All heavy atoms as a GROMACS GRO file, in nm:
protein
  585
    1MET      N    1  -4.962   5.539   5.898
    1MET     CA    2  -4.955   5.382   5.879
    1MET      C    3  -5.079   5.361   5.796
    1MET      O    4  -5.188   5.396   5.834
    1MET     CB    5  -4.952   5.314   6.000
    1MET     CG    6  -4.942   5.169   5.987
    1MET     SD    7  -4.947   5.073   6.137
    1MET     CE    8  -4.777   5.093   6.190
    2ALA      N    9  -5.064   5.278   5.688
    2ALA     CA   10  -5.170   5.235   5.618
    2ALA      C   11  -5.258   5.115   5.676
    2ALA      O   12  -5.191   5.022   5.737
    2ALA     CB   13  -5.125   5.180   5.477
    3ALA      N   14  -5.389   5.130   5.673
    3ALA     CA   15  -5.464   5.024   5.742
    3ALA      C   16  -5.471   4.908   5.635
    3ALA      O   17  -5.487   4.920   5.516
    3ALA     CB   18  -5.605   5.078   5.770
    4ILE      N   19  -5.481   4.783   5.684
    4ILE     CA   20  -5.504   4.667   5.610
    4ILE      C   21  -5.650   4.645   5.588
    4ILE      O   22  -5.729   4.646   5.678
    4ILE     CB   23  -5.440   4.539   5.677
    4ILE    CG1   24  -5.292   4.567   5.695
    4ILE    CG2   25  -5.467   4.411   5.591
    4ILE    CD1   26  -5.221   4.446   5.772
    5GLN      N   27  -5.690   4.629   5.454
    5GLN     CA   28  -5.824   4.612   5.426
    5GLN      C   29  -5.856   4.469   5.397
    5GLN      O   30  -5.785   4.404   5.323
    5GLN     CB   31  -5.864   4.705   5.304
    5GLN     CG   32  -5.862   4.850   5.336
    5GLN     CD   33  -5.890   4.927   5.214
    5GLN    OE1   34  -5.914   4.872   5.101
    5GLN    NE2   35  -5.899   5.055   5.230
    6LYS      N   36  -5.953   4.420   5.453
    6LYS     CA   37  -5.980   4.277   5.426
    6LYS      C   38  -6.103   4.257   5.331
    6LYS      O   39  -6.209   4.329   5.345
    6LYS     CB   40  -6.030   4.217   5.570
    6LYS     CG   41  -6.058   4.066   5.554
    6LYS     CD   42  -6.078   4.011   5.682
    6LYS     CE   43  -6.100   3.862   5.681
    6LYS     NZ   44  -6.132   3.806   5.812
    7SER      N   45  -6.089   4.185   5.227
    7SER     CA   46  -6.197   4.176   5.132
    7SER      C   47  -6.299   4.076   5.190
    7SER      O   48  -6.268   3.967   5.226
    7SER     CB   49  -6.131   4.122   5.002
    7SER     OG   50  -6.241   4.096   4.910
    8VAL      N   51  -6.421   4.102   5.170
    8VAL     CA   52  -6.527   4.016   5.214
    8VAL      C   53  -6.597   3.939   5.095
    8VAL      O   54  -6.688   3.863   5.113
    8VAL     CB   55  -6.629   4.084   5.290
    8VAL    CG1   56  -6.586   4.141   5.435
    8VAL    CG2   57  -6.691   4.206   5.214
    9ASP      N   58  -6.553   3.980   4.984
    9ASP     CA   59  -6.601   3.899   4.864
    9ASP      C   60  -6.538   3.760   4.861
    9ASP      O   61  -6.424   3.752   4.863
    9ASP     CB   62  -6.563   3.981   4.731
    9ASP     CG   63  -6.630   4.120   4.719
    9ASP    OD1   64  -6.738   4.127   4.782
    9ASP    OD2   65  -6.571   4.194   4.650
   10SER      N   66  -6.626   3.672   4.827
   10SER     CA   67  -6.581   3.525   4.832
   10SER      C   68  -6.662   3.458   4.726
   10SER      O   69  -6.775   3.505   4.682
   10SER     CB   70  -6.590   3.458   4.957
   10SER     OG   71  -6.724   3.447   5.007
   11SER      N   72  -6.618   3.347   4.674
   11SER     CA   73  -6.684   3.271   4.572
   11SER      C   74  -6.702   3.131   4.620
   11SER      O   75  -6.608   3.077   4.693
   11SER     CB   76  -6.606   3.268   4.438
   11SER     OG   77  -6.580   3.396   4.388
   12SER      N   78  -6.808   3.070   4.595
   12SER     CA   79  -6.834   2.934   4.630
   12SER      C   80  -6.764   2.840   4.538
   12SER      O   81  -6.722   2.884   4.423
   12SER     CB   82  -6.985   2.909   4.631
   12SER     OG   83  -7.034   2.907   4.495
   13LEU      N   84  -6.744   2.731   4.584
   13LEU     CA   85  -6.685   2.620   4.496
   13LEU      C   86  -6.748   2.609   4.360
   13LEU      O   87  -6.691   2.596   4.249
   13LEU     CB   88  -6.657   2.496   4.561
   13LEU     CG   89  -6.589   2.388   4.484
   13LEU    CD1   90  -6.449   2.420   4.456
   13LEU    CD2   91  -6.597   2.260   4.563
   14ALA      N   92  -6.882   2.612   4.355
   14ALA     CA   93  -6.953   2.597   4.234
   14ALA      C   94  -6.938   2.701   4.131
   14ALA      O   95  -6.930   2.695   4.022
   14ALA     CB   96  -7.112   2.583   4.266
   15GLU      N   97  -6.914   2.839   4.181
   15GLU     CA   98  -6.889   2.950   4.101
   15GLU      C   99  -6.754   2.947   4.044
   15GLU      O  100  -6.735   2.973   3.922
   15GLU     CB  101  -6.899   3.085   4.181
   15GLU     CG  102  -7.043   3.117   4.236
   15GLU     CD  103  -7.049   3.236   4.322
   15GLU    OE1  104  -6.939   3.276   4.385
   15GLU    OE2  105  -7.159   3.286   4.338
   16VAL      N  106  -6.654   2.894   4.113
   16VAL     CA  107  -6.517   2.876   4.065
   16VAL      C  108  -6.519   2.769   3.958
   16VAL      O  109  -6.466   2.794   3.853
   16VAL     CB  110  -6.422   2.850   4.179
   16VAL    CG1  111  -6.288   2.807   4.122
   16VAL    CG2  112  -6.418   2.956   4.285
   17ILE      N  113  -6.581   2.656   3.985
   17ILE     CA  114  -6.591   2.551   3.887
   17ILE      C  115  -6.659   2.594   3.760
   17ILE      O  116  -6.613   2.566   3.643
   17ILE     CB  117  -6.645   2.419   3.941
   17ILE    CG1  118  -6.553   2.365   4.048
   17ILE    CG2  119  -6.677   2.321   3.834
   17ILE    CD1  120  -6.614   2.248   4.128
   18ASP      N  121  -6.771   2.663   3.770
   18ASP     CA  122  -6.844   2.721   3.656
   18ASP      C  123  -6.760   2.810   3.574
   18ASP      O  124  -6.761   2.805   3.451
   18ASP     CB  125  -6.975   2.787   3.703
   18ASP     CG  126  -7.064   2.831   3.597
   18ASP    OD1  127  -7.087   2.758   3.500
   18ASP    OD2  128  -7.100   2.960   3.586
   19ARG      N  129  -6.686   2.891   3.641
   19ARG     CA  130  -6.592   2.980   3.576
   19ARG      C  131  -6.484   2.913   3.491
   19ARG      O  132  -6.448   2.949   3.366
   19ARG     CB  133  -6.538   3.086   3.663
   19ARG     CG  134  -6.446   3.205   3.587
   19ARG     CD  135  -6.392   3.298   3.666
   19ARG     NE  136  -6.436   3.430   3.693
   19ARG     CZ  137  -6.485   3.519   3.608
   19ARG    NH1  138  -6.529   3.471   3.493
   19ARG    NH2  139  -6.513   3.632   3.634
   20ILE      N  140  -6.427   2.804   3.548
   20ILE     CA  141  -6.321   2.741   3.500
   20ILE      C  142  -6.367   2.656   3.373
   20ILE      O  143  -6.304   2.662   3.269
   20ILE     CB  144  -6.255   2.642   3.597
   20ILE    CG1  145  -6.174   2.716   3.704
   20ILE    CG2  146  -6.170   2.535   3.521
   20ILE    CD1  147  -6.112   2.636   3.801
   21LEU      N  148  -6.492   2.602   3.382
   21LEU     CA  149  -6.549   2.525   3.278
   21LEU      C  150  -6.581   2.621   3.169
   21LEU      O  151  -6.585   2.594   3.043
   21LEU     CB  152  -6.660   2.444   3.315
   21LEU     CG  153  -6.622   2.316   3.407
   21LEU    CD1  154  -6.747   2.251   3.452
   21LEU    CD2  155  -6.531   2.228   3.333
   22ASP      N  156  -6.639   2.746   3.193
   22ASP     CA  157  -6.669   2.840   3.092
   22ASP      C  158  -6.556   2.888   3.017
   22ASP      O  159  -6.567   2.892   2.907
   22ASP     CB  160  -6.760   2.943   3.158
   22ASP     CG  161  -6.810   3.054   3.065
   22ASP    OD1  162  -6.856   3.010   2.959
   22ASP    OD2  163  -6.795   3.178   3.082
   23LYS      N  164  -6.457   2.933   3.096
   23LYS     CA  165  -6.330   3.002   3.022
   23LYS      C  166  -6.233   2.897   2.979
   23LYS      O  167  -6.164   2.915   2.889
   23LYS     CB  168  -6.284   3.106   3.126
   23LYS     CG  169  -6.371   3.218   3.168
   23LYS     CD  170  -6.413   3.292   3.043
   23LYS     CE  171  -6.515   3.408   3.091
   23LYS     NZ  172  -6.561   3.467   2.985
   24GLY      N  173  -6.210   2.791   3.071
   24GLY     CA  174  -6.104   2.694   3.039
   24GLY      C  175  -5.984   2.733   3.109
   24GLY      O  176  -5.950   2.849   3.125
   25VAL      N  177  -5.896   2.628   3.136
   25VAL     CA  178  -5.769   2.648   3.184
   25VAL      C  179  -5.675   2.540   3.108
   25VAL      O  180  -5.708   2.423   3.081
   25VAL     CB  181  -5.764   2.604   3.342
   25VAL    CG1  182  -5.621   2.603   3.391
   25VAL    CG2  183  -5.856   2.693   3.421
   26VAL      N  184  -5.560   2.605   3.072
   26VAL     CA  185  -5.458   2.510   3.001
   26VAL      C  186  -5.331   2.516   3.074
   26VAL      O  187  -5.282   2.619   3.110
   26VAL     CB  188  -5.435   2.563   2.855
   26VAL    CG1  189  -5.329   2.479   2.788
   26VAL    CG2  190  -5.562   2.562   2.770
   27ILE      N  191  -5.282   2.398   3.104
   27ILE     CA  192  -5.147   2.379   3.170
   27ILE      C  193  -5.064   2.315   3.074
   27ILE      O  194  -5.074   2.208   3.034
   27ILE     CB  195  -5.159   2.297   3.305
   27ILE    CG1  196  -5.267   2.360   3.397
   27ILE    CG2  197  -5.033   2.279   3.367
   27ILE    CD1  198  -5.307   2.277   3.515
   28ASP      N  199  -4.950   2.384   3.038
   28ASP     CA  200  -4.862   2.337   2.936
   28ASP      C  201  -4.733   2.303   3.010
   28ASP      O  202  -4.682   2.385   3.082
   28ASP     CB  203  -4.837   2.442   2.834
   28ASP     CG  204  -4.792   2.384   2.707
   28ASP    OD1  205  -4.773   2.256   2.699
   28ASP    OD2  206  -4.766   2.463   2.602
   29LEU      N  207  -4.687   2.174   3.012
   29LEU     CA  208  -4.570   2.131   3.084
   29LEU      C  209  -4.463   2.069   2.985
   29LEU      O  210  -4.503   1.988   2.898
   29LEU     CB  211  -4.615   2.016   3.186
   29LEU     CG  212  -4.514   1.954   3.261
   29LEU    CD1  213  -4.441   2.043   3.363
   29LEU    CD2  214  -4.573   1.830   3.330
   30TRP      N  215  -4.354   2.120   3.000
   30TRP     CA  216  -4.227   2.060   2.930
   30TRP      C  217  -4.114   2.036   3.034
   30TRP      O  218  -4.087   2.129   3.098
   30TRP     CB  219  -4.196   2.141   2.816
   30TRP     CG  220  -4.086   2.084   2.735
   30TRP    CD1  221  -4.096   1.992   2.630
   30TRP    CD2  222  -3.951   2.105   2.744
   30TRP    NE1  223  -3.976   1.964   2.584
   30TRP    CE2  224  -3.878   2.022   2.653
   30TRP    CE3  225  -3.863   2.177   2.829
   30TRP    CZ2  226  -3.735   2.017   2.635
   30TRP    CZ3  227  -3.731   2.175   2.818
   30TRP    CH2  228  -3.671   2.096   2.714
   31ALA      N  229  -4.073   1.915   3.043
   31ALA     CA  230  -3.957   1.882   3.134
   31ALA      C  231  -3.865   1.786   3.078
   31ALA      O  232  -3.908   1.700   3.011
   31ALA     CB  233  -4.015   1.844   3.274
   32ARG      N  234  -3.739   1.796   3.110
   32ARG     CA  235  -3.627   1.713   3.069
   32ARG      C  236  -3.544   1.672   3.189
   32ARG      O  237  -3.493   1.779   3.253
   32ARG     CB  238  -3.549   1.771   2.955
   32ARG     CG  239  -3.442   1.682   2.905
   32ARG     CD  240  -3.349   1.753   2.805
   32ARG     NE  241  -3.437   1.768   2.686
   32ARG     CZ  242  -3.389   1.838   2.583
   32ARG    NH1  243  -3.279   1.897   2.592
   32ARG    NH2  244  -3.472   1.851   2.472
   33VAL      N  245  -3.524   1.543   3.206
   33VAL     CA  246  -3.429   1.503   3.307
   33VAL      C  247  -3.301   1.444   3.241
   33VAL      O  248  -3.320   1.352   3.168
   33VAL     CB  249  -3.486   1.392   3.408
   33VAL    CG1  250  -3.385   1.350   3.506
   33VAL    CG2  251  -3.614   1.458   3.463
   34SER      N  252  -3.186   1.504   3.267
   34SER     CA  253  -3.064   1.453   3.201
   34SER      C  254  -2.958   1.422   3.317
   34SER      O  255  -2.960   1.495   3.420
   34SER     CB  256  -3.011   1.555   3.109
   34SER     OG  257  -3.093   1.583   3.004
   35LEU      N  258  -2.885   1.320   3.284
   35LEU     CA  259  -2.771   1.307   3.378
   35LEU      C  260  -2.640   1.290   3.303
   35LEU      O  261  -2.632   1.205   3.204
   35LEU     CB  262  -2.793   1.172   3.454
   35LEU     CG  263  -2.694   1.122   3.559
   35LEU    CD1  264  -2.681   1.225   3.676
   35LEU    CD2  265  -2.726   0.986   3.612
   36VAL      N  266  -2.539   1.374   3.324
   36VAL     CA  267  -2.418   1.382   3.253
   36VAL      C  268  -2.438   1.380   3.098
   36VAL      O  269  -2.373   1.311   3.023
   36VAL     CB  270  -2.323   1.243   3.283
   36VAL    CG1  271  -2.181   1.278   3.240
   36VAL    CG2  272  -2.328   1.232   3.435
   37GLY      N  273  -2.535   1.466   3.068
   37GLY     CA  274  -2.564   1.488   2.925
   37GLY      C  275  -2.644   1.385   2.854
   37GLY      O  276  -2.673   1.387   2.740
   38ILE      N  277  -2.679   1.272   2.925
   38ILE     CA  278  -2.763   1.171   2.869
   38ILE      C  279  -2.912   1.201   2.921
   38ILE      O  280  -2.936   1.207   3.023
   38ILE     CB  281  -2.717   1.034   2.912
   38ILE    CG1  282  -2.574   1.004   2.885
   38ILE    CG2  283  -2.811   0.928   2.867
   38ILE    CD1  284  -2.524   0.884   2.943
   39GLU      N  285  -2.997   1.218   2.814
   39GLU     CA  286  -3.143   1.246   2.844
   39GLU      C  287  -3.204   1.122   2.891
   39GLU      O  288  -3.211   1.008   2.831
   39GLU     CB  289  -3.205   1.292   2.711
   39GLU     CG  290  -3.352   1.338   2.737
   39GLU     CD  291  -3.402   1.385   2.612
   39GLU    OE1  292  -3.341   1.471   2.537
   39GLU    OE2  293  -3.513   1.363   2.576
   40LEU      N  294  -3.255   1.117   3.015
   40LEU     CA  295  -3.320   1.007   3.071
   40LEU      C  296  -3.469   1.016   3.065
   40LEU      O  297  -3.534   0.906   3.046
   40LEU     CB  298  -3.288   1.000   3.227
   40LEU     CG  299  -3.137   0.991   3.266
   40LEU    CD1  300  -3.118   0.997   3.409
   40LEU    CD2  301  -3.081   0.867   3.206
   41LEU      N  302  -3.530   1.133   3.064
   41LEU     CA  303  -3.669   1.144   3.062
   41LEU      C  304  -3.710   1.273   2.998
   41LEU      O  305  -3.653   1.381   3.038
   41LEU     CB  306  -3.726   1.130   3.202
   41LEU     CG  307  -3.877   1.147   3.229
   41LEU    CD1  308  -3.954   1.029   3.160
   41LEU    CD2  309  -3.912   1.153   3.371
   42THR      N  310  -3.814   1.280   2.921
   42THR     CA  311  -3.867   1.402   2.866
   42THR      C  312  -4.016   1.387   2.878
   42THR      O  313  -4.071   1.293   2.839
   42THR     CB  314  -3.836   1.411   2.720
   42THR    OG1  315  -3.691   1.427   2.715
   42THR    CG2  316  -3.891   1.544   2.662
   43ILE      N  317  -4.081   1.494   2.931
   43ILE     CA  318  -4.221   1.495   2.940
   43ILE      C  319  -4.277   1.625   2.865
   43ILE      O  320  -4.226   1.730   2.900
   43ILE     CB  321  -4.268   1.506   3.092
   43ILE    CG1  322  -4.218   1.388   3.159
   43ILE    CG2  323  -4.411   1.525   3.103
   43ILE    CD1  324  -4.237   1.399   3.315
   44ASP      N  325  -4.363   1.603   2.781
   44ASP     CA  326  -4.430   1.714   2.710
   44ASP      C  327  -4.578   1.682   2.714
   44ASP      O  328  -4.635   1.598   2.666
   44ASP     CB  329  -4.385   1.706   2.567
   44ASP     CG  330  -4.423   1.835   2.489
   44ASP    OD1  331  -4.488   1.938   2.552
   44ASP    OD2  332  -4.410   1.837   2.362
   45ALA      N  333  -4.651   1.773   2.808
   45ALA     CA  334  -4.791   1.756   2.817
   45ALA      C  335  -4.877   1.878   2.818
   45ALA      O  336  -4.819   1.982   2.848
   45ALA     CB  337  -4.807   1.686   2.958
   46ARG      N  338  -4.981   1.864   2.765
   46ARG     CA  339  -5.091   1.980   2.779
   46ARG      C  340  -5.211   1.930   2.840
   46ARG      O  341  -5.278   1.841   2.780
   46ARG     CB  342  -5.113   2.045   2.633
   46ARG     CG  343  -5.216   2.147   2.635
   46ARG     CD  344  -5.229   2.223   2.503
   46ARG     NE  345  -5.102   2.299   2.498
   46ARG     CZ  346  -5.055   2.349   2.380
   46ARG    NH1  347  -5.129   2.320   2.275
   46ARG    NH2  348  -4.946   2.420   2.377
   47ILE      N  349  -5.249   1.986   2.953
   47ILE     CA  350  -5.367   1.955   3.015
   47ILE      C  351  -5.469   2.065   3.005
   47ILE      O  352  -5.450   2.175   3.025
   47ILE     CB  353  -5.344   1.945   3.172
   47ILE    CG1  354  -5.238   1.820   3.182
   47ILE    CG2  355  -5.470   1.902   3.245
   47ILE    CD1  356  -5.178   1.816   3.334
   48VAL      N  357  -5.594   2.029   2.946
   48VAL     CA  358  -5.696   2.129   2.923
   48VAL      C  359  -5.815   2.091   3.017
   48VAL      O  360  -5.857   1.977   3.005
   48VAL     CB  361  -5.737   2.124   2.778
   48VAL    CG1  362  -5.852   2.225   2.749
   48VAL    CG2  363  -5.619   2.150   2.682
   49ILE      N  364  -5.868   2.182   3.088
   49ILE     CA  365  -5.978   2.162   3.172
   49ILE      C  366  -6.089   2.270   3.122
   49ILE      O  367  -6.060   2.389   3.137
   49ILE     CB  368  -5.945   2.184   3.324
   49ILE    CG1  369  -5.842   2.099   3.368
   49ILE    CG2  370  -6.074   2.176   3.404
   49ILE    CD1  371  -5.793   2.128   3.506
   50ALA      N  372  -6.194   2.225   3.055
   50ALA     CA  373  -6.293   2.304   3.008
   50ALA      C  374  -6.406   2.224   2.979
   50ALA      O  375  -6.409   2.106   2.978
   50ALA     CB  376  -6.249   2.379   2.875
   51SER      N  377  -6.530   2.300   2.954
   51SER     CA  378  -6.636   2.230   2.912
   51SER      C  379  -6.632   2.170   2.768
   51SER      O  380  -6.542   2.221   2.702
   51SER     CB  381  -6.772   2.310   2.927
   51SER     OG  382  -6.763   2.411   2.833
   52VAL      N  383  -6.708   2.076   2.730
   52VAL     CA  384  -6.694   2.026   2.594
   52VAL      C  385  -6.717   2.140   2.504
   52VAL      O  386  -6.652   2.154   2.394
   52VAL     CB  387  -6.782   1.905   2.569
   52VAL    CG1  388  -6.791   1.869   2.429
   52VAL    CG2  389  -6.745   1.798   2.660
   53ASP      N  390  -6.822   2.228   2.526
   53ASP     CA  391  -6.863   2.333   2.430
   53ASP      C  392  -6.742   2.428   2.414
   53ASP      O  393  -6.714   2.473   2.314
   53ASP     CB  394  -6.990   2.397   2.481
   53ASP     CG  395  -7.030   2.515   2.395
   53ASP    OD1  396  -7.051   2.487   2.276
   53ASP    OD2  397  -7.046   2.625   2.437
   54THR      N  398  -6.683   2.466   2.531
   54THR     CA  399  -6.572   2.555   2.526
   54THR      C  400  -6.450   2.497   2.447
   54THR      O  401  -6.391   2.571   2.363
   54THR     CB  402  -6.522   2.584   2.667
   54THR    OG1  403  -6.634   2.648   2.741
   54THR    CG2  404  -6.400   2.686   2.672
   55TRP      N  405  -6.416   2.377   2.475
   55TRP     CA  406  -6.310   2.316   2.404
   55TRP      C  407  -6.342   2.296   2.257
   55TRP      O  408  -6.246   2.334   2.176
   55TRP     CB  409  -6.288   2.171   2.447
   55TRP     CG  410  -6.166   2.113   2.380
   55TRP    CD1  411  -6.028   2.130   2.421
   55TRP    CD2  412  -6.159   2.037   2.264
   55TRP    NE1  413  -5.948   2.069   2.333
   55TRP    CE2  414  -6.022   2.008   2.247
   55TRP    CE3  415  -6.255   1.984   2.181
   55TRP    CZ2  416  -5.983   1.924   2.135
   55TRP    CZ3  417  -6.214   1.911   2.082
   55TRP    CH2  418  -6.078   1.874   2.050
   56LEU      N  419  -6.463   2.271   2.209
   56LEU     CA  420  -6.501   2.258   2.072
   56LEU      C  421  -6.483   2.396   1.995
   56LEU      O  422  -6.438   2.406   1.886
   56LEU     CB  423  -6.635   2.196   2.048
   56LEU     CG  424  -6.646   2.048   2.080
   56LEU    CD1  425  -6.793   2.007   2.067
   56LEU    CD2  426  -6.566   1.973   1.979
   57ARG      N  427  -6.532   2.505   2.075
   57ARG     CA  428  -6.517   2.638   2.016
   57ARG      C  429  -6.369   2.676   1.989
   57ARG      O  430  -6.333   2.725   1.890
   57ARG     CB  431  -6.586   2.742   2.105
   57ARG     CG  432  -6.739   2.740   2.076
   57ARG     CD  433  -6.805   2.862   2.159
   57ARG     NE  434  -6.824   2.816   2.301
   57ARG     CZ  435  -6.784   2.881   2.407
   57ARG    NH1  436  -6.732   3.010   2.396
   57ARG    NH2  437  -6.812   2.841   2.522
   58TYR      N  438  -6.283   2.638   2.094
   58TYR     CA  439  -6.142   2.656   2.074
   58TYR      C  440  -6.079   2.580   1.961
   58TYR      O  441  -5.997   2.635   1.886
   58TYR     CB  442  -6.078   2.634   2.210
   58TYR     CG  443  -5.914   2.620   2.210
   58TYR    CD1  444  -5.849   2.727   2.200
   58TYR    CD2  445  -5.864   2.497   2.187
   58TYR    CE1  446  -5.699   2.717   2.192
   58TYR    CE2  447  -5.726   2.483   2.191
   58TYR     CZ  448  -5.652   2.608   2.176
   58TYR     OH  449  -5.504   2.592   2.169
   59ALA      N  450  -6.111   2.439   1.965
   59ALA     CA  451  -6.058   2.370   1.860
   59ALA      C  452  -6.097   2.407   1.727
   59ALA      O  453  -6.017   2.402   1.620
   59ALA     CB  454  -6.106   2.218   1.890
   60LYS      N  455  -6.222   2.454   1.709
   60LYS     CA  456  -6.263   2.500   1.582
   60LYS      C  457  -6.187   2.629   1.537
   60LYS      O  458  -6.138   2.647   1.422
   60LYS     CB  459  -6.406   2.528   1.574
   60LYS     CG  460  -6.462   2.579   1.436
   60LYS     CD  461  -6.613   2.594   1.444
   60LYS     CE  462  -6.667   2.629   1.308
   60LYS     NZ  463  -6.800   2.668   1.315
   61ALA      N  464  -6.167   2.714   1.634
   61ALA     CA  465  -6.098   2.843   1.614
   61ALA      C  466  -5.949   2.828   1.571
   61ALA      O  467  -5.906   2.897   1.484
   61ALA     CB  468  -6.110   2.940   1.727
   62VAL      N  469  -5.888   2.723   1.625
   62VAL     CA  470  -5.748   2.703   1.593
   62VAL      C  471  -5.726   2.587   1.489
   62VAL      O  472  -5.606   2.556   1.455
   62VAL     CB  473  -5.653   2.675   1.716
   62VAL    CG1  474  -5.661   2.791   1.812
   62VAL    CG2  475  -5.700   2.543   1.788
   63GLY      N  476  -5.824   2.534   1.432
   63GLY     CA  477  -5.826   2.446   1.326
   63GLY      C  478  -5.794   2.302   1.362
   63GLY      O  479  -5.736   2.216   1.291
   64LEU      N  480  -5.814   2.253   1.490
   64LEU     CA  481  -5.789   2.119   1.537
   64LEU      C  482  -5.889   2.030   1.476
   64LEU      O  483  -5.869   1.913   1.485
   64LEU     CB  484  -5.789   2.120   1.691
   64LEU     CG  485  -5.670   2.190   1.754
   64LEU    CD1  486  -5.696   2.172   1.910
   64LEU    CD2  487  -5.541   2.129   1.714
   65LEU      N  488  -6.012   2.072   1.441
   65LEU     CA  489  -6.119   1.976   1.387
   65LEU      C  490  -6.123   1.957   1.242
   65LEU      O  491  -6.202   1.890   1.190
   65LEU     CB  492  -6.250   2.026   1.439
   65LEU     CG  493  -6.269   2.035   1.587
   65LEU    CD1  494  -6.403   2.098   1.627
   65LEU    CD2  495  -6.253   1.902   1.652
   66LYS      N  496  -6.021   2.014   1.169
   66LYS     CA  497  -6.020   1.997   1.015
   66LYS      C  498  -6.015   1.859   0.971
   66LYS      O  499  -6.097   1.832   0.885
   66LYS     CB  500  -5.908   2.082   0.972
   66LYS     CG  501  -5.938   2.229   0.973
   66LYS     CD  502  -5.807   2.301   0.902
   66LYS     CE  503  -5.822   2.453   0.922
   66LYS     NZ  504  -5.703   2.527   0.873
   67ASP      N  505  -5.927   1.777   1.039
   67ASP     CA  506  -5.914   1.635   0.988
   67ASP      C  507  -5.999   1.532   1.056
   67ASP      O  508  -5.977   1.423   1.046
   67ASP     CB  509  -5.767   1.608   0.986
   67ASP     CG  510  -5.677   1.696   0.904
   67ASP    OD1  511  -5.724   1.742   0.806
   67ASP    OD2  512  -5.559   1.714   0.928
   68HIS      N  513  -6.084   1.595   1.148
   68HIS     CA  514  -6.164   1.499   1.222
   68HIS      C  515  -6.279   1.440   1.136
   68HIS      O  516  -6.341   1.514   1.071
   68HIS     CB  517  -6.213   1.566   1.346
   68HIS     CG  518  -6.256   1.463   1.449
   68HIS    ND1  519  -6.374   1.405   1.453
   68HIS    CD2  520  -6.192   1.425   1.577
   68HIS    CE1  521  -6.384   1.333   1.552
   68HIS    NE2  522  -6.270   1.341   1.624
   69PRO      N  523  -6.294   1.301   1.139
   69PRO     CA  524  -6.390   1.247   1.054
   69PRO      C  525  -6.535   1.274   1.097
   69PRO      O  526  -6.623   1.272   1.010
   69PRO     CB  527  -6.376   1.092   1.066
   69PRO     CG  528  -6.298   1.079   1.209
   69PRO     CD  529  -6.220   1.208   1.219
   70HIS      N  530  -6.568   1.324   1.212
   70HIS     CA  531  -6.698   1.354   1.265
   70HIS      C  532  -6.715   1.511   1.254
   70HIS      O  533  -6.642   1.585   1.268
   70HIS     CB  534  -6.720   1.314   1.399
   70HIS     CG  535  -6.697   1.168   1.426
   70HIS    ND1  536  -6.789   1.070   1.376
   70HIS    CD2  537  -6.604   1.095   1.489
   70HIS    CE1  538  -6.754   0.953   1.395
   70HIS    NE2  539  -6.639   0.960   1.476
   71ASP      N  540  -6.839   1.547   1.213
   71ASP     CA  541  -6.876   1.692   1.198
   71ASP      C  542  -6.952   1.726   1.330
   71ASP      O  543  -7.056   1.679   1.356
   71ASP     CB  544  -6.969   1.703   1.083
   71ASP     CG  545  -6.998   1.851   1.060
   71ASP    OD1  546  -6.919   1.939   1.107
   71ASP    OD2  547  -7.097   1.886   0.997
   72PHE      N  548  -6.888   1.801   1.411
   72PHE     CA  549  -6.945   1.843   1.541
   72PHE      C  550  -7.018   1.975   1.515
   72PHE      O  551  -6.970   2.066   1.443
   72PHE     CB  552  -6.826   1.878   1.640
   72PHE     CG  553  -6.755   1.748   1.690
   72PHE    CD1  554  -6.626   1.723   1.644
   72PHE    CD2  555  -6.822   1.664   1.775
   72PHE    CE1  556  -6.554   1.620   1.693
   72PHE    CE2  557  -6.755   1.556   1.814
   72PHE     CZ  558  -6.623   1.519   1.778
   73ALA      N  559  -7.129   1.980   1.580
   73ALA     CA  560  -7.212   2.103   1.576
   73ALA      C  561  -7.166   2.197   1.684
   73ALA      O  562  -7.171   2.181   1.792
   73ALA     CB  563  -7.361   2.074   1.603
   74VAL      N  564  -7.093   2.304   1.645
   74VAL     CA  565  -7.037   2.406   1.734
   74VAL      C  566  -7.103   2.536   1.717
   74VAL      O  567  -7.115   2.585   1.599
   74VAL     CB  568  -6.884   2.426   1.721
   74VAL    CG1  569  -6.824   2.528   1.814
   74VAL    CG2  570  -6.821   2.294   1.733
   75GLU      N  571  -7.163   2.593   1.820
   75GLU     CA  572  -7.229   2.725   1.800
   75GLU      C  573  -7.118   2.836   1.798
   75GLU      O  574  -7.030   2.828   1.872
   75GLU     CB  575  -7.317   2.750   1.938
   75GLU     CG  576  -7.423   2.646   1.940
   75GLU     CD  577  -7.503   2.678   2.073
   75GLU    OE1  578  -7.496   2.786   2.127
   75GLU    OE2  579  -7.585   2.576   2.105
   76SER      N  580  -7.146   2.926   1.711
   76SER     CA  581  -7.044   3.034   1.704
   76SER      C  582  -7.082   3.157   1.779
   76SER      O  583  -7.204   3.181   1.798
   76SER     CB  584  -7.028   3.077   1.548
   76SER     OG  585  -6.982   2.968   1.481
   0.00000   0.00000   0.00000
């Protein structure tokens, strides 16, 4: 019989938040509610949780800042 091993490694809340802000989290949601073929509600949302620096690096990489009137200083 295999023994169950218990992990003693744990992270504090501060470490978890630091990792999320450093790497970022994206939640992409798309939902549609219809009744008898009639669309009643459509939700299309993207939630991004990241530090400003992380988001600016991402936005620059995918071209989201091209049409923005302000010039942000983003470290590469």
